[in-house]
C-alpha positions in Angstrom: -12.8 -1.8 18.6 -9.6 -2.2 20.5 -8.0 0.8 22.1 -4.3 1.1 23.0 -2.2 3.8 24.5 0.6 5.3 22.3 3.1 4.1 24.9 1.8 0.6 24.7 2.2 0.8 20.9 5.8 1.9 21.3 6.5 -1.0 23.7 4.5 -3.8 22.0 4.2 -2.8 18.4 5.0 -6.3 17.1 2.3 -7.9 19.3 -0.3 -5.2 18.5 0.3 -5.6 14.8 0.1 -9.4 15.1 -3.2 -9.1 16.9 -4.4 -6.7 14.2 -3.5 -9.1 11.4 -5.3 -11.9 13.2 -8.5 -10.1 14.2 -8.7 -7.6 11.3 -10.2 -5.2 14.0 -9.0 -1.6 13.8 -7.0 -0.3 16.8 -7.6 3.2 18.2 -4.4 4.7 19.5 -4.8 7.3 22.2 -2.4 10.0 23.4 -3.0 11.8 26.7 -6.5 10.2 26.8 -7.5 11.6 23.4 -7.9 9.7 20.1 -4.8 10.1 18.0 -4.8 7.5 15.2 -6.2 4.3 13.9 -4.2 1.2 12.9 -5.9 -0.7 10.1 -5.1 -3.9 8.3 -3.6 -3.0 4.9 -6.3 -4.9 3.0 -9.0 -3.1 4.9 -7.4 0.2 4.2 -7.1 -0.4 0.5 -10.7 -1.6 0.3 -11.8 1.6 2.0 -9.8 3.7 -0.4 -11.4 1.9 -3.3 -14.9 2.4 -1.9 -14.2 6.1 -1.4 -13.1 6.5 -5.0 -16.3 4.8 -6.2 -18.5 7.0 -3.9 -16.6 10.1 -5.2 -17.4 9.0 -8.8 -21.1 8.6 -7.9 -21.2 12.0 -6.3 -19.6 13.6 -9.4 -22.2 11.9 -11.5 -25.0 13.1 -9.3 -23.7 16.6 -9.5 -23.4 16.4 -13.3 -27.1 15.3 -13.5 -28.2 18.1 -11.2 -26.3 20.6 -13.3 -27.7 19.3 -16.5 -24.4 18.1 -17.8 -25.8 14.9 -19.4 -26.0 13.4 -22.9 -28.7 11.3 -24.5 -27.7 7.8 -25.6 -27.6 9.0 -29.2 -25.4 12.0 -28.3 -23.0 9.9 -26.3 -22.7 7.4 -29.2 -22.0 10.2 -31.6 -19.3 11.7 -29.3 -17.7 8.4 -28.6 -18.2 7.0 -32.1 -14.5 7.2 -33.1 -13.5 5.1 -30.1 -16.3 2.5 -30.4 -15.4 1.4 -33.9 
């Protein structure tokens, strides 16, 4: 992963963004020697957000199963019957 100082980002934002688009490699921005932010390609960021939503849905499903909030196939068909016709 590439690392840049925040001052370098201020001075060379166009070049850093062009490099980011070309390499698709995230850039860690540091401030006073400490990590401050990541720059990500828009497509990569959107893909990560999509994956997070999927993982959150799976986690909710696992919690529902652990808590016994489940229906048999027959019960589900019965509850959804009006929409399945």
